[in-house]
LOTILUM-870777 format. One record per atom (N, C-alpha, C): x, y, z; residue in three letters. Coordinates in steps of 0.1 Angstrom, whole numbers, padded with zeros to 4 digits, always signed. Example, Ala and Ser with C-alpha at 12.3 -4.5 7.8 and 13.67 -1.06 7.14 Angstrom:
# LOTILUM-870777
+0132-0057+0078ALA;+0123-0045+0078ALA;+0132-0033+0078ALA;+0128-0022+0071SER;+0137-0011+0071SER;+0129+0000+0079SER;
This chain:
# LOTILUM-870777
-0326+0117+0120MET;-0317+0110+0129MET;-0305+0105+0122MET;-0293+0108+0128ASN;-0281+0102+0123ASN;-0282+0087+0122ASN;-0278+0081+0111PRO;-0278+0066+0110PRO;-0271+0059+0121PRO;-0261+0065+0126GLY;-0253+0059+0137GLY;-0261+0059+0151GLY;-0272+0066+0151GLN;-0280+0066+0164GLN;-0291+0056+0164GLN;-0293+0049+0153ARG;-0304+0039+0152ARG;-0299+0025+0157ARG;-0307+0018+0165PRO;-0304+0005+0169PRO;-0303-0005+0157PRO;-0309-0002+0146ASP;-0309-0012+0135ASP;-0297-0009+0126ASP;-0288+0001+0129ALA;-0276+0004+0121ALA;-0266-0007+0124ALA;-0257-0009+0115PRO;-0247-0020+0117PRO;-0235-0015+0126PRO;-0228-0025+0131ILE;-0215-0023+0138ILE;-0204-0024+0128ILE;-0195-0014+0128GLY;-0184-0014+0119GLY;-0172-0021+0126GLY;-0165-0029+0118VAL;-0153-0036+0124VAL;-0142-0034+0114VAL;-0130-0028+0119PHE;-0119-0025+0110PHE;-0107-0032+0115PHE;-0099-0038+0105ASP;-0086-0044+0108ASP;-0077-0041+0097ASP;-0064-0043+0099SER;-0054-0041+0089SER;-0055-0052+0078SER;-0061-0062+0081GLY;-0062-0073+0072GLY;-0073-0083+0075GLY;-0069-0096+0078ILE;-0079-0106+0081ILE;-0080-0110+0095ILE;-0070-0106+0103GLY;-0070-0110+0117GLY;-0082-0106+0125GLY;-0088-0095+0122GLY;-0100-0090+0128GLY;-0112-0099+0127GLY;-0111-0108+0118LEU;-0122-0118+0116LEU;-0125-0126+0129LEU;-0114-0127+0137THR;-0116-0134+0150THR;-0125-0126+0159THR;-0124-0112+0158VAL;-0132-0103+0166VAL;-0146-0104+0160VAL;-0147-0103+0147LEU;-0161-0104+0141LEU;-0168-0117+0144LEU;-0161-0128+0144ARG;-0166-0141+0148ARG;-0172-0141+0162ARG;-0164-0135+0171ALA;-0169-0134+0185ALA;-0181-0125+0186ALA;-0181-0114+0179LEU;-0193-0105+0179LEU;-0205-0112+0174LEU;-0204-0119+0163ARG;-0216-0125+0157ARG;-0221-0136+0165ARG;-0212-0143+0172ARG;-0217-0154+0181ARG;-0224-0148+0193ARG;-0218-0137+0199ARG;-0224-0131+0211ARG;-0236-0123+0208ARG;-0237-0116+0196LEU;-0247-0107+0193LEU;-0253-0110+0179LEU;-0260-0122+0178PRO;-0264-0126+0165PRO;-0274-0117+0158PRO;-0281-0109+0165SER;-0291-0100+0159SER;-0285-0088+0153SER;-0272-0085+0156GLU;-0266-0073+0151GLU;-0260-0075+0137GLU;-0262-0065+0128SER;-0256-0065+0115SER;-0242-0059+0116SER;-0233-0063+0107THR;-0219-0059+0108THR;-0214-0055+0094THR;-0205-0046+0094VAL;-0197-0042+0082VAL;-0182-0043+0085VAL;-0175-0052+0078TYR;-0161-0054+0081TYR;-0153-0048+0070TYR;-0142-0041+0074LEU;-0132-0036+0064LEU;-0119-0041+0068LEU;-0113-0048+0058GLY;-0099-0053+0060GLY;-0090-0045+0050GLY;-0080-0038+0055ASP;-0071-0030+0047ASP;-0060-0039+0042ASP;-0064-0049+0034THR;-0054-0059+0029THR;-0044-0054+0020THR;-0046-0042+0014ALA;-0036-0036+0005ALA;-0024-0031+0012ALA;-0026-0028+0025ARG;-0015-0021+0033ARG;-0011-0029+0045ARG;-0016-0041+0047VAL;-0012-0049+0058VAL;+0003-0053+0056VAL;+0011-0055+0066PRO;+0008-0054+0080PRO;+0010-0039+0085PRO;+0003-0036+0096TYR;+0005-0023+0102TYR;+0016-0023+0113TYR;+0019-0035+0118GLY;+0028-0036+0129GLY;+0042-0029+0127GLY;+0048-0030+0116PRO;+0061-0023+0114PRO;+0060-0009+0110PRO;+0049-0003+0108LYS;+0047+0010+0102LYS;+0048+0020+0114LYS;+0051+0033+0110SER;+0052+0044+0120SER;+0039+0047+0126SER;+0039+0052+0138PRO;+0026+0056+0145PRO;+0018+0066+0136PRO;+0025+0075+0130GLU;+0018+0085+0121GLU;+0011+0078+0110GLU;+0017+0069+0103THR;+0011+0062+0092THR;-0001+0054+0097THR;+0000+0047+0108VAL;-0011+0039+0113VAL;-0023+0048+0116VAL;-0020+0059+0122ARG;-0031+0068+0125ARG;-0038+0073+0113ARG;-0030+0076+0102ARG;-0036+0080+0090ARG;-0045+0069+0083ARG;-0039+0057+0083TYR;-0047+0046+0078TYR;-0060+0043+0085TYR;-0059+0044+0099ALA;-0070+0042+0107ALA;-0081+0052+0105ALA;-0077+0065+0103ALA;-0087+0075+0100ALA;-0094+0073+0087ALA;-0087+0068+0077GLU;-0093+0066+0064GLU;-0103+0054+0065GLU;-0099+0044+0072ALA;-0108+0032+0074ALA;-0121+0036+0081ALA;-0119+0044+0092ALA;-0131+0049+0100ALA;-0140+0057+0091ALA;-0134+0066+0083ASP;-0142+0074+0074ASP;-0150+0066+0064ASP;-0144+0055+0059PHE;-0152+0047+0050PHE;-0163+0040+0057PHE;-0161+0035+0069LEU;-0172+0028+0076LEU;-0183+0037+0081LEU;-0179+0050+0084LEU;-0190+0060+0087LEU;-0199+0062+0075LEU;-0193+0061+0064GLY;-0201+0062+0052GLY;-0210+0051+0049GLY;-0208+0040+0056GLU;-0217+0028+0056GLU;-0228+0029+0066GLU;-0228+0040+0074GLY;-0239+0042+0084GLY;-0238+0034+0097GLY;-0226+0032+0101ILE;-0224+0024+0113ILE;-0228+0031+0126ILE;-0232+0024+0136LYS;-0236+0030+0149LYS;-0225+0029+0160LYS;-0215+0021+0157LEU;-0203+0019+0166LEU;-0192+0013+0158LEU;-0180+0017+0162LEU;-0168+0012+0155LEU;-0159+0004+0164LEU;-0156-0008+0159VAL;-0146-0017+0166VAL;-0133-0017+0159VAL;-0123-0012+0165VAL;-0109-0012+0160VAL;-0103-0026+0163VAL;-0105-0035+0154ALA;-0102-0049+0157ALA;-0087-0052+0152ALA;-0079-0043+0155CYS;-0065-0044+0151CYS;-0057-0039+0163CYS;-0048-0047+0169ASN;-0041-0043+0181ASN;-0032-0031+0179ASN;-0025-0031+0167THR;-0016-0020+0164THR;-0024-0007+0162THR;-0035-0007+0155ALA;-0043+0005+0152ALA;-0049+0009+0165ALA;-0053+0000+0174THR;-0058+0004+0187THR;-0048+0011+0195THR;-0036+0005+0195ALA;-0025+0011+0203ALA;-0021+0025+0198ALA;-0021+0027+0185ARG;-0016+0039+0179ARG;-0027+0050+0177ARG;-0039+0046+0174ALA;-0049+0055+0169ALA;-0062+0056+0177ALA;-0064+0048+0187LEU;-0077+0049+0194LEU;-0080+0062+0200LEU;-0071+0069+0207PRO;-0075+0082+0212PRO;-0079+0092+0202PRO;-0072+0092+0190GLN;-0076+0101+0179GLN;-0089+0098+0174GLN;-0092+0085+0172LEU;-0105+0081+0167LEU;-0116+0084+0176LEU;-0114+0081+0189SER;-0125+0084+0199SER;-0128+0098+0200SER;-0118+0107+0199ALA;-0120+0121+0200ALA;-0127+0127+0188ALA;-0125+0121+0176SER;-0130+0128+0163SER;-0142+0122+0157SER;-0146+0110+0161LEU;-0157+0103+0154LEU;-0171+0105+0162LEU;-0182+0106+0154PRO;-0195+0108+0160PRO;-0202+0096+0166PRO;-0195+0084+0166VAL;-0200+0072+0171VAL;-0191+0066+0181VAL;-0195+0058+0190PRO;-0186+0051+0200PRO;-0176+0043+0193PRO;-0164+0043+0199VAL;-0152+0035+0194VAL;-0147+0026+0205VAL;-0145+0014+0201ILE;-0140+0004+0211ILE;-0128-0003+0204ILE;-0117-0003+0211GLY;-0105-0011+0206GLY;-0104-0024+0213GLY;-0093-0031+0210VAL;-0092-0045+0215VAL;-0082-0045+0227VAL;-0075-0034+0230VAL;-0065-0035+0241VAL;-0071-0034+0254VAL;-0080-0024+0257GLU;-0085-0022+0270GLU;-0094-0034+0275GLU;-0102-0040+0266PRO;-0110-0052+0271PRO;-0101-0063+0274PRO;-0090-0065+0266GLY;-0081-0076+0269GLY;-0073-0074+0282GLY;-0069-0062+0284ALA;-0062-0058+0296ALA;-0071-0060+0308ALA;-0083-0056+0307ARG;-0092-0058+0319ARG;-0095-0072+0322ARG;-0096-0080+0312GLU;-0098-0095+0314GLU;-0086-0101+0320GLU;-0074-0097+0315ALA;-0062-0103+0321ALA;-0060-0099+0336ALA;-0063-0087+0339VAL;-0063-0083+0354VAL;-0073-0091+0362VAL;-0084-0094+0356ARG;-0095-0101+0363ARG;-0090-0116+0365ARG;-0084-0121+0355ARG;-0080-0136+0356ARG;-0067-0139+0363ARG;-0058-0129+0364SER;-0045-0132+0370SER;-0045-0132+0385SER;-0041-0143+0391ALA;-0040-0144+0405ALA;-0027-0137+0410ALA;-0016-0140+0403SER;-0003-0135+0408SER;+0001-0121+0403SER;-0006-0116+0393GLY;-0003-0103+0387GLY;+0009-0104+0377GLY;+0014-0116+0374ARG;+0025-0118+0365ARG;+0018-0121+0351ARG;+0018-0111+0342ILE;+0010-0112+0330ILE;+0019-0111+0318ILE;+0018-0120+0309GLY;+0025-0119+0296GLY;+0016-0114+0285GLY;+0022-0107+0276VAL;+0015-0102+0264VAL;+0023-0105+0251VAL;+0016-0111+0242ILE;+0023-0114+0229ILE;+0015-0107+0218ILE;+0023-0101+0208GLY;+0016-0094+0197GLY;+0026-0090+0187GLY;+0022-0081+0178THR;+0032-0077+0167THR;+0042-0068+0174THR;+0052-0065+0166GLN;+0063-0056+0171GLN;+0057-0042+0174GLN;+0048-0037+0166GLY;+0042-0024+0168GLY;+0034-0023+0181GLY;+0026-0034+0183THR;+0018-0034+0195THR;+0027-0035+0208THR;+0037-0043+0208ILE;+0045-0045+0219ILE;+0053-0032+0222ILE;+0059-0026+0211ASP;+0067-0014+0212ASP;+0058-0002+0218ASP;+0045-0002+0215SER;+0037+0009+0219SER;+0035+0009+0234SER;+0036-0003+0241GLY;+0034-0004+0255GLY;+0020-0002+0259GLY;+0010-0003+0249ALA;-0004-0001+0252ALA;-0010-0011+0262ALA;-0007-0023+0261TYR;-0012-0033+0270TYR;-0006-0031+0284TYR;+0007-0029+0285GLU;+0013-0027+0298GLU;+0007-0015+0305GLU;+0005-0004+0297ALA;-0001+0008+0304ALA;-0015+0005+0308ALA;-0023-0002+0300ALA;-0037-0005+0304ALA;-0038-0014+0316ALA;-0029-0024+0316ILE;-0029-0033+0327ILE;-0025-0026+0340ILE;-0014-0018+0339LEU;-0009-0012+0351LEU;-0019-0001+0356LEU;-0026+0005+0347ALA;-0037+0015+0352ALA;-0047+0008+0361ALA;-0050-0005+0358LEU;-0060-0012+0365LEU;-0054-0019+0377LEU;-0041-0023+0376ARG;-0034-0031+0387ARG;-0020-0026+0388ARG;-0017-0016+0395PRO;-0003-0010+0395PRO;+0008-0019+0399PRO;+0005-0029+0407GLU;+0016-0038+0412GLU;+0019-0049+0402GLU;+0011-0050+0391ALA;+0013-0061+0382ALA;+0027-0061+0375ALA;+0032-0073+0372LYS;+0044-0074+0364LYS;+0041-0078+0350LYS;+0043-0070+0340VAL;+0038-0072+0327VAL;+0051-0074+0318VAL;+0051-0085+0310GLU;+0061-0088+0301GLU;+0056-0089+0287GLU;+0060-0081+0278GLY;+0056-0081+0264GLY;+0066-0088+0255GLY;+0061-0095+0245LEU;+0070-0102+0236LEU;+0064-0102+0222LEU;+0071-0097+0212PRO;+0066-0098+0198PRO;+0068-0112+0193PRO;+0058-0117+0186CYS;+0058-0130+0180CYS;+0053-0129+0165CYS;+0061-0123+0157PRO;+0056-0120+0143PRO;+0054-0132+0135PRO;+0061-0143+0137LEU;+0059-0155+0128LEU;+0045-0161+0130LEU;+0039-0159+0142PHE;+0026-0165+0144PHE;+0015-0160+0133PHE;+0016-0148+0128VAL;+0007-0143+0118VAL;+0008-0152+0106VAL;+0021-0154+0101SER;+0023-0162+0089SER;+0018-0176+0091SER;+0020-0182+0103LEU;+0016-0196+0105LEU;+0001-0197+0104LEU;-0006-0187+0110VAL;-0021-0187+0109VAL;-0026-0186+0095VAL;-0020-0176+0088GLU;-0025-0174+0074GLU;-0022-0186+0065GLU;-0012-0193+0068GLU;-0009-0205+0060GLU;-0017-0217+0065GLU;-0024-0216+0076GLY;-0032-0227+0081GLY;-0024-0236+0089GLY;-0012-0232+0093TRP;-0003-0241+0101TRP;-0005-0238+0116TRP;-0017-0241+0121THR;-0020-0238+0135THR;-0018-0250+0144THR;-0013-0261+0139GLU;-0009-0273+0146GLU;+0003-0280+0139GLU;+0009-0290+0146GLY;+0020-0297+0139GLY;+0033-0292+0145GLY;+0044-0298+0140GLU;+0057-0296+0146GLU;+0062-0282+0144GLU;+0060-0276+0132VAL;+0066-0263+0129VAL;+0059-0253+0138VAL;+0046-0253+0140ALA;+0039-0244+0148ALA;+0043-0246+0163ALA;+0044-0259+0167ARG;+0048-0261+0181ARG;+0062-0256+0184ARG;+0071-0259+0176LEU;+0085-0255+0178LEU;+0086-0240+0179LEU;+0079-0233+0170THR;+0079-0218+0170THR;+0073-0213+0183THR;+0062-0219+0187ALA;+0056-0214+0199ALA;+0065-0217+0211ALA;+0071-0228+0212GLU;+0080-0231+0223GLU;+0091-0221+0224GLU;+0097-0218+0212ARG;+0108-0209+0212ARG;+0104-0195+0216ARG;+0093-0190+0211TYR;+0088-0177+0214TYR;+0085-0176+0229TYR;+0077-0185+0234LEU;+0071-0184+0248LEU;+0081-0188+0259LEU;+0092-0194+0256GLU;+0101-0198+0267GLU;+0105-0187+0276GLU;+0108-0175+0271PRO;+0112-0164+0281PRO;+0100-0160+0290PRO;+0088-0160+0285LEU;+0077-0157+0294LEU;+0074-0167+0304LEU;+0076-0180+0301LEU;+0074-0190+0310LEU;+0084-0190+0321LEU;+0096-0186+0317GLU;+0107-0184+0327GLU;+0104-0173+0337GLU;+0095-0164+0334ARG;+0091-0153+0343ARG;+0079-0158+0351ARG;+0075-0170+0350ASP;+0065-0176+0358ASP;+0051-0168+0357ASP;+0048-0165+0345ILE;+0035-0158+0343ILE;+0023-0168+0346ILE;+0012-0162+0350ASP;+0000-0171+0351ASP;-0011-0167+0342ASP;-0009-0157+0333THR;-0019-0152+0324THR;-0011-0147+0311THR;-0017-0151+0300LEU;-0011-0147+0287LEU;-0021-0141+0278LEU;-0019-0128+0275VAL;-0028-0121+0266VAL;-0024-0123+0252VAL;-0034-0127+0244LEU;-0032-0129+0229LEU;-0034-0116+0223LEU;-0024-0108+0222GLY;-0025-0094+0218GLY;-0024-0092+0203GLY;-0028-0101+0195CYS;-0029-0100+0181CYS;-0041-0108+0176CYS;-0049-0102+0167THR;-0062-0109+0164THR;-0060-0122+0157THR;-0048-0125+0151HIS;-0046-0138+0145HIS;-0044-0149+0156HIS;-0039-0145+0167TYR;-0034-0155+0177TYR;-0045-0164+0183TYR;-0058-0160+0184PRO;-0067-0169+0189PRO;-0069-0182+0181PRO;-0065-0182+0169LEU;-0066-0194+0161LEU;-0055-0204+0164LEU;-0045-0199+0172LEU;-0034-0208+0177LEU;-0037-0212+0191LEU;-0048-0208+0197ALA;-0050-0209+0211ALA;-0049-0224+0216ALA;-0054-0234+0210PRO;-0053-0247+0215PRO;-0038-0252+0216PRO;-0030-0248+0205LEU;-0016-0251+0206LEU;-0009-0243+0217LEU;-0012-0231+0218LEU;-0005-0222+0228LEU;-0008-0227+0242LEU;-0021-0232+0244GLN;-0024-0237+0257GLN;-0016-0249+0261GLN;-0014-0258+0251GLU;-0006-0270+0253GLU;+0008-0266+0257GLU;+0014-0256+0250VAL;+0028-0252+0252VAL;+0029-0245+0266VAL;+0020-0237+0270VAL;+0022-0230+0283VAL;+0017-0238+0295VAL;+0008-0248+0292GLY;+0004-0257+0303GLY;-0008-0251+0310GLY;-0015-0260+0318PRO;-0027-0256+0325PRO;-0026-0245+0335PRO;-0014-0242+0339GLY;-0012-0232+0350GLY;-0012-0218+0344GLY;-0013-0216+0331VAL;-0014-0203+0325VAL;-0027-0201+0318VAL;-0034-0190+0321THR;-0047-0187+0315THR;-0045-0179+0303THR;-0051-0183+0291LEU;-0050-0175+0279LEU;-0062-0165+0279LEU;-0059-0153+0275VAL;-0069-0142+0274VAL;-0071-0139+0259VAL;-0082-0141+0254ASP;-0086-0139+0240ASP;-0092-0125+0240ASP;-0085-0115+0234SER;-0090-0101+0233SER;-0103-0101+0225SER;-0104-0110+0215ALA;-0116-0110+0207ALA;-0129-0112+0215ALA;-0129-0122+0224GLU;-0140-0124+0232GLU;-0143-0113+0242GLU;-0132-0108+0248ALA;-0134-0096+0257ALA;-0139-0084+0250ALA;-0135-0082+0238THR;-0140-0071+0230THR;-0155-0072+0227THR;-0159-0084+0223ALA;-0173-0086+0220ALA;-0182-0083+0233ALA;-0177-0087+0244GLU;-0184-0084+0257GLU;-0185-0069+0259GLU;-0174-0062+0256ALA;-0174-0048+0258ALA;-0183-0041+0248ALA;-0184-0046+0236VAL;-0194-0040+0226VAL;-0208-0042+0231VAL;-0211-0054+0236GLU;-0224-0057+0242GLU;-0228-0047+0253GLU;-0219-0044+0262ARG;-0222-0035+0273ARG;-0224-0021+0267ARG;-0216-0017+0258GLU;-0217-0003+0252GLU;-0230-0001+0245GLU;-0234-0011+0238LEU;-0247-0010+0231LEU;-0259-0009+0241LEU;-0258-0016+0251GLU;-0269-0016+0262GLU;-0269-0002+0268GLU;-0257+0003+0272VAL;-0257+0016+0279VAL;-0262+0027+0270VAL;-0260+0026+0258ARG;-0264+0037+0248ARG;-0278+0034+0242ARG;-0284+0023+0246ALA;-0297+0019+0240ALA;-0296+0018+0225ALA;-0285+0012+0220LEU;-0283+0010+0206LEU;-0284-0005+0202LEU;-0287-0014+0211ALA;-0287-0028+0208ALA;-0299-0031+0198ALA;-0296-0039+0188ALA;-0307-0044+0179ALA;-0316-0053+0187ALA;-0329-0054+0183PRO;-0338-0062+0191PRO;-0333-0077+0191PRO;-0333-0082+0203ALA;-0327-0096+0205ALA;-0335-0106+0198ALA;-0348-0104+0196ALA;-0357-0113+0190ALA;-0357-0112+0175ALA;-0349-0103+0170GLY;-0349-0100+0155GLY;-0342-0111+0148GLY;-0343-0110+0134ALA;-0336-0120+0126ALA;-0321-0119+0127ALA;-0314-0129+0123ARG;-0299-0128+0123ARG;-0295-0116+0115ARG;-0286-0108+0121GLY;-0281-0097+0114GLY;-0273-0100+0101GLY;-0272-0091+0092SER;-0265-0093+0080SER;-0250-0090+0082SER;-0242-0095+0073ALA;-0227-0093+0074ALA;-0222-0089+0060ALA;-0216-0077+0059ARG;-0210-0073+0046ARG;-0195-0071+0049ARG;-0188-0074+0038TYR;-0173-0074+0039TYR;-0167-0065+0028TYR;-0157-0057+0032PHE;-0149-0049+0022PHE;-0134-0051+0024PHE;-0127-0052+0013VAL;-0112-0053+0014VAL;-0106-0043+0005VAL;-0094-0040+0007THR;-0087-0030-0002THR;-0078-0037-0013THR;-0077-0051-0012ASP;-0069-0058-0022ASP;-0072-0073-0020ASP;-0070-0081-0030ASP;-0070-0096-0029ASP;-0082-0101-0023ASP;-0094-0099-0029ALA;-0106-0103-0024ALA;-0107-0119-0024ALA;-0101-0125-0034GLY;-0102-0140-0035GLY;-0095-0146-0023GLY;-0083-0142-0019ARG;-0077-0148-0007ARG;-0085-0145+0006ARG;-0090-0133+0007PHE;-0098-0130+0018PHE;-0110-0139+0019PHE;-0117-0141+0008ARG;-0129-0149+0008ARG;-0125-0163+0013ARG;-0114-0169+0008ASP;-0110-0182+0012ASP;-0107-0183+0027ASP;-0100-0173+0032LEU;-0096-0174+0046LEU;-0109-0171+0055LEU;-0117-0162+0051ALA;-0129-0159+0058ALA;-0138-0171+0059ALA;-0139-0178+0048THR;-0148-0190+0048THR;-0143-0200+0058THR;-0129-0202+0058ARG;-0123-0211+0068ARG;-0125-0207+0082ARG;-0123-0194+0085TRP;-0123-0189+0099TRP;-0137-0188+0104TRP;-0147-0184+0095LEU;-0160-0181+0100LEU;-0170-0193+0098LEU;-0165-0203+0091ASP;-0173-0215+0088ASP;-0185-0211+0079ASP;-0184-0200+0072GLU;-0194-0196+0062GLU;-0188-0187+0052GLU;-0192-0188+0039GLU;-0186-0180+0029GLU;-0193-0166+0029GLU;-0185-0155+0028PRO;-0191-0142+0028PRO;-0200-0140+0016PRO;-0212-0136+0019ALA;-0222-0134+0009ALA;-0221-0121+0002ALA;-0215-0111+0008SER;-0213-0098+0002SER;-0199-0093+0005SER;-0191-0093-0006LEU;-0176-0090-0005LEU;-0173-0080-0016LEU;-0168-0069-0013GLU;-0164-0059-0023GLU;-0150-0054-0021GLU;-0143-0050-0032THR;-0130-0044-0031THR;-0132-0029-0032THR;-0125-0021-0023VAL;-0127-0007-0023VAL;-0113-0001-0022VAL;-0112+0012-0026THR;-0100+0020-0025THR;-0103+0031-0014THR;-0095+0032-0004LEU;-0097+0042+0007LEU;-0092+0055+0002LEU;-0101+0065+0001VAL;-0098+0078-0004VAL;-0099+0088+0008VAL;-0088+0094+0012PRO;-0088+0103+0023PRO;-0099+0114+0022PRO;-0108+0114+0032GLY;-0118+0125+0033GLY;-0130+0122+0024GLY;-0130+0111+0016ALA;-0140+0108+0007ALA;-0148+0096+0009ALA;-0144+0088+0020GLY;-0152+0077+0024GLY;-0149+0064+0016GLY;-0141+0065+0006GLY;-0137+0053-0002GLY;-0144+0052-0015GLY;-0139+0044-0024ARG;-0144+0042-0037ARG;-0144+0027-0040ARG;-0156+0022-0045ARG;-0156+0008-0050ARG;-0148+0007-0062ARG;-0140-0004-0062THR;-0132-0007-0074THR;-0135-0020-0081THR;-0144-0028-0074GLY;-0148-0041-0080GLY;-0157-0048-0070GLY;-0163-0059-0075THR;-0172-0066-0066THR;-0169-0081-0067THR;-0169-0087-0056GLU;-0167-0102-0055GLU;-0177-0108-0047GLU;-0182-0119-0051GLY;-0191-0128-0043GLY;-0204-0122-0040GLY;-0210-0114-0048ARG;-0224-0109-0045ARG;-0234-0115-0055ARG;
């Protein structure tokens, strides 16, 4: 049997860097029995400004590596990679593939009363129009406004998720969306959920925030159930392994802060096209 067909196989999670840890956190909270393998392509982050062709190539290399780890399902926990590479990955991989855009779009449509929906993300995600297309496919009369907010990523990685600098940045970014009278705001970058309390204060109680990480975890749960691939619910807590392509020390520090636990298994790898990747060092094992 293909390892990817076994319920006890791990779920693979891929991101351009560390932002996908918010998706991983949501997955491990919702599905504690599932084992996970996380790959952060920290040597080539960010993906947002890169060409669609480059993003698709990087995503294919990451997927190839995770397939080599015997995963049963792949989560593309990067909005830019989802927007640029999801169709290619879904068509070419032997395991189910779930991105973060469609679950977030579906949740936004469900939560919005007026149909006026804002989307914030990286330049690449907003330029792709992926969220707008997904939302309009579900609700054609919706009014969708996309806005790139690149500085939010730096604020999160510096740990500046509250305070005057973060608040002023958020107010400046979000003013145009609030002027459009949105009632729902999609956090279309995996870093952004860590700013959610501040963003909610800025937009006020009349605007609902949609966390794509939580929506994606719910979509993964449904997919595993439909395919009879869910790990036994009564089993022990699933294991978590982590791989990065550069700067394992910084990743470990941020992962410990974001996940409230230090990664027990963290390795540095080099992604080799068509070869599944090569270990270049070991950290924290």
